[in-house]
C-alpha positions in Angstrom: -142.3 29.5 19.2 -139.8 28.4 21.8 -136.1 28.8 20.8 -133.4 26.5 22.0 -130.6 28.4 23.7 -128.0 26.0 25.0 -127.7 22.1 24.4 -126.0 21.5 27.7 -128.6 22.9 30.0 -131.5 22.3 27.4 -132.8 26.0 27.9 -135.6 27.3 25.7 -136.6 30.8 25.2 -140.0 32.3 24.1 -140.7 36.0 23.5 -143.7 37.3 25.4 -143.9 40.8 23.9 -142.0 43.4 21.8 -142.5 47.0 22.8 -141.7 50.1 20.6 -141.0 53.6 21.9 -140.3 56.7 19.9 -138.2 59.8 20.8 -138.9 63.0 19.0 -135.8 64.7 17.8 -134.9 67.6 15.4 -134.9 65.4 12.4 -137.9 63.3 13.2 -138.7 60.3 15.4 -136.1 57.9 16.7 -137.4 54.4 17.4 -136.2 52.0 20.1 -137.5 48.4 21.1 -137.8 46.5 24.2 -138.4 42.7 24.5 -139.9 40.7 27.3 -138.5 37.0 27.2 -139.1 33.9 29.4 -136.3 31.3 29.6 -136.8 27.7 31.1 -135.9 24.0 30.8 -139.3 22.6 31.3 -138.1 20.8 34.4 -138.6 23.3 37.0 -136.2 26.2 36.1 -137.5 29.5 34.7 -136.3 33.1 34.5 -137.8 36.3 33.1 -135.7 38.9 31.2 -136.3 42.4 29.9 -134.0 44.1 27.3 -133.8 47.3 25.3 -132.1 48.1 21.9 -132.1 50.0 18.7 -133.4 46.8 16.9 -135.6 43.9 17.8 -132.9 41.2 17.5 -130.5 43.3 19.9 -133.4 43.7 22.4 -134.3 40.0 22.5 -130.5 39.0 22.8 -130.2 41.3 25.8 -133.4 40.0 27.4 -132.3 36.4 27.0 -129.1 37.1 28.8 -130.9 38.9 31.7 -133.4 35.9 32.0 -130.6 33.3 32.2 -129.0 35.2 35.0 -132.3 35.3 36.9 -133.1 31.6 36.7 -135.1 30.2 39.8 -136.1 26.6 40.9 -139.8 25.8 41.1 -141.3 22.9 43.1 -143.8 20.9 41.0 -145.9 17.7 41.6 -146.2 15.3 38.7 -146.7 18.0 36.0 -149.0 20.1 38.1 -148.8 22.4 41.1 -148.7 21.0 44.7 -151.4 23.3 46.0 -153.4 26.4 45.0 -151.5 29.8 45.2 -152.0 33.5 44.3 -149.3 35.7 42.9 -149.2 39.5 43.0 -147.1 42.2 41.4 -148.2 45.8 41.1 -151.9 46.0 40.1 -151.9 42.4 38.6 -153.0 39.4 40.6 -153.4 35.8 39.3 -154.6 32.6 41.0 -152.9 29.3 40.0 -155.0 26.1 40.7 -153.7 22.5 40.2 -155.6 20.3 37.9 -155.8 16.5 37.1 -153.7 14.8 34.3 -155.0 15.6 30.9 -156.5 19.0 31.6 -153.7 21.1 30.0 -152.6 24.5 30.7 -155.8 26.8 30.8 -154.2 30.2 30.8 -153.8 33.3 28.6 -150.8 34.0 26.5 -148.6 35.7 29.1 -149.2 33.1 31.9 -149.0 30.2 29.5 -145.6 31.2 28.4 -144.2 31.2 32.0 -146.0 27.9 33.0 -144.9 26.0 30.0 -141.3 27.1 30.4 -141.4 25.8 34.0 -142.8 22.5 32.9 -146.5 22.7 34.1 -148.6 20.5 32.1 -152.0 20.7 34.0 -153.1 23.9 35.6 -156.0 26.3 35.8 -155.6 30.0 36.1 -157.7 33.2 36.7 -156.1 36.7 36.3 -157.5 39.7 38.2 -156.8 43.4 37.9 -154.3 44.6 35.4 -153.4 42.4 32.5 -150.2 44.2 31.6 -147.7 41.6 30.2 -144.9 42.8 32.3 -146.7 42.9 35.7 -148.8 39.7 35.0 -145.6 37.6 34.0 -143.9 38.8 37.3 -147.1 38.0 39.2 -147.1 34.4 37.9 -143.4 34.0 38.8 -144.2 35.4 42.4 -146.8 32.7 42.8 -144.5 29.8 41.6 -141.6 30.8 43.8 -144.0 30.5 46.9 -144.9 26.9 46.2 -144.0 24.3 48.7 -144.4 20.4 48.5 -146.0 18.3 51.2 -142.6 16.9 52.3 -141.1 20.5 52.7 -144.1 21.6 54.9 -144.0 18.4 57.0 -140.2 19.0 57.7 -140.8 22.7 58.5 -143.5 22.0 61.1 -142.3 18.7 62.3 -145.7 16.9 61.7 -146.6 14.1 59.3 -149.2 15.1 56.7 -151.7 12.7 55.2 -152.5 12.5 51.4 -153.9 15.8 50.1 -156.6 16.4 47.6 -154.0 17.0 44.9 -152.4 13.6 45.5 -155.9 11.9 45.2 -156.7 13.8 42.0 -153.3 12.9 40.5 -153.8 9.2 41.5 -157.4 9.2 40.0 -156.1 10.7 36.8 -153.3 8.2 36.4 -155.6 5.3 36.9 -158.0 6.6 34.3 -155.3 7.2 31.8 -153.7 3.7 32.3 -157.2 2.1 31.8 -157.7 4.0 28.6 -154.3 3.1 27.3 -154.7 -0.6 28.1 -158.0 -1.0 26.2 -157.6 -3.2 23.0 -157.6 -1.2 19.8 -160.1 -2.2 17.1 -158.6 -2.8 13.7 -159.5 -0.2 11.1 -162.2 -1.3 8.5 -160.6 -1.9 5.2 -162.1 -0.1 2.2 -163.1 -1.9 -1.0 -162.0 0.9 -3.3 -159.4 -1.2 -5.1 -161.6 -4.3 -5.5 -163.3 -4.9 -8.9 -162.7 -1.6 -10.6 -165.8 0.4 -9.8 -168.3 1.9 -12.1 -166.2 4.6 -13.6 -164.0 4.3 -16.7 -163.2 0.7 -15.7 -166.6 -0.8 -16.9 -169.3 -2.6 -15.0 -166.9 -3.3 -12.1 -167.8 -5.8 -9.3 -165.7 -7.9 -7.1 -164.1 -10.0 -9.9 -163.0 -7.0 -11.8 -163.8 -6.3 -15.4 -162.5 -2.9 -15.6 -159.4 -0.8 -14.6 -157.9 -0.5 -11.2 -155.9 2.6 -10.3 -153.3 2.5 -7.5 -151.4 5.6 -6.2 -147.8 5.3 -5.6 -145.4 8.0 -4.4 -143.6 9.5 -7.4 -141.3 12.1 -5.8 -141.5 15.2 -3.7 -145.3 15.8 -3.5 -146.1 14.0 -6.7 -148.4 11.1 -6.9 -148.0 8.6 -9.8 -151.1 6.7 -10.9 -150.7 3.1 -12.2 -153.5 1.7 -14.3 -154.0 -2.1 -14.5 -156.0 -3.5 -17.4 -157.4 -7.0 -17.1 -156.2 -9.1 -20.1 -158.8 -10.6 -22.4 -159.4 -14.4 -22.0 -158.0 -16.8 -24.5 -160.5 -18.3 -26.9 -161.6 -21.9 -25.9 -161.0 -24.9 -28.0 -163.9 -26.1 -30.3 -165.3 -29.5 -29.3 -166.5 -31.7 -32.2 -168.4 -35.0 -32.0 -167.4 -37.8 -34.4 -168.8 -41.3 -34.1 -170.0 -40.7 -30.6 -166.6 -39.6 -29.4 -165.6 -36.1 -28.4 -162.7 -34.6 -30.1 -161.0 -31.3 -29.2 -160.1 -29.2 -32.2 -157.2 -26.8 -32.1 -158.0 -23.4 -30.6 -159.1 -20.7 -33.0 -156.5 -18.1 -33.2 -157.5 -14.6 -34.1 -155.7 -13.0 -37.0 -154.8 -9.5 -36.6 -156.5 -7.1 -39.1 -154.0 -4.8 -40.7 -154.6 -1.6 -42.6 -153.2 -3.0 -45.9 -155.7 -5.9 -45.8 -158.5 -3.4 -45.4 -157.3 -1.4 -48.4 -157.0 -4.5 -50.7 -160.5 -5.8 -49.8 -162.9 -5.2 -52.7 -165.6 -2.6 -52.0 -169.0 -4.0 -51.6 -171.2 -3.5 -54.7 -174.0 -1.2 -54.1 -177.3 -2.7 -55.0 -179.6 -0.4 -56.9 -182.6 0.7 -55.2 -185.8 -0.3 -56.9 -188.6 2.1 -56.8 -192.1 0.8 -56.6 -194.6 2.5 -59.0 -197.1 4.6 -57.2 -200.7 3.5 -57.8 -203.0 6.5 -58.4 -206.7 6.1 -57.4 -209.2 6.5 -60.3 -210.7 9.9 -60.5 -214.5 10.0 -60.4 -216.5 12.6 -62.1 -218.4 15.0 -59.6 -222.1 14.6 -59.3 -224.3 17.0 -61.3 -226.3 19.4 -59.2 -229.7 20.9 -60.4 -228.0 24.2 -60.8 -225.3 22.9 -63.0 -227.8 21.3 -65.3 -229.9 24.3 -65.7 -226.9 26.2 -66.7 -225.9 23.7 -69.3 -229.5 23.8 -70.8 -229.3 27.6 -71.2 -226.0 27.4 -73.0 -227.4 24.8 -75.5 -230.3 27.0 -76.3 
């Protein structure tokens, strides 16, 4: 994440990489660290620094001092590059291509850090060869330092240059963004969550209420307090009595609260004895005599 260095110049610093080296000595290994830092103001000034130290904070501090000493001025065109350019350093090569507004910085981590510290908002990149962070960052800086605006080229050559493809692309992008921003915004649809009371614990619900409604209100740091509103019961209506063809309104009936003492003093209801109805038994009929049974009875009588 970029770190603000000076309030006067509005310089920001971002660390591209931390490198560790080890030296083997008699008692073991001795470590040292190196830091690659990019410093810029996001308005056309950028610098790259490299520092070494026995600890990471010391290495970063040395790299920031070196980067502030090596600040260079870069020519930009409305948040993008005035033309396409290629930068080289060692075995690394990178191509920087201007883009229309709204594209963003399409680049890797190393190239993005340098381009964002310069102030580039829309750009396309393509890296070739080695992707070493040290060489690639210096290749990006090499390409940026060789950028020239249309006015500078016209003054060098002594000729008048017409509008370029980059100018047309920027004009088209601005026209599109202004049309989008000027379009009327549609109001957001209101939810009916708080109407009625729902079909949860609040009863039947509906638009006229009938249950409970919960509202969430902030109750402190990260705490949400829930307020429950209960709809009051309607008052009893007055009883209307007709006497001699005229309607007379009687006094409203007031409900007397029932207390626990009144419940205890009330006489218990007498239990009515249960009457049992006598069960009617069906008359028993003698079984019909069979011929075998009659023969047996005659033998016994003899």
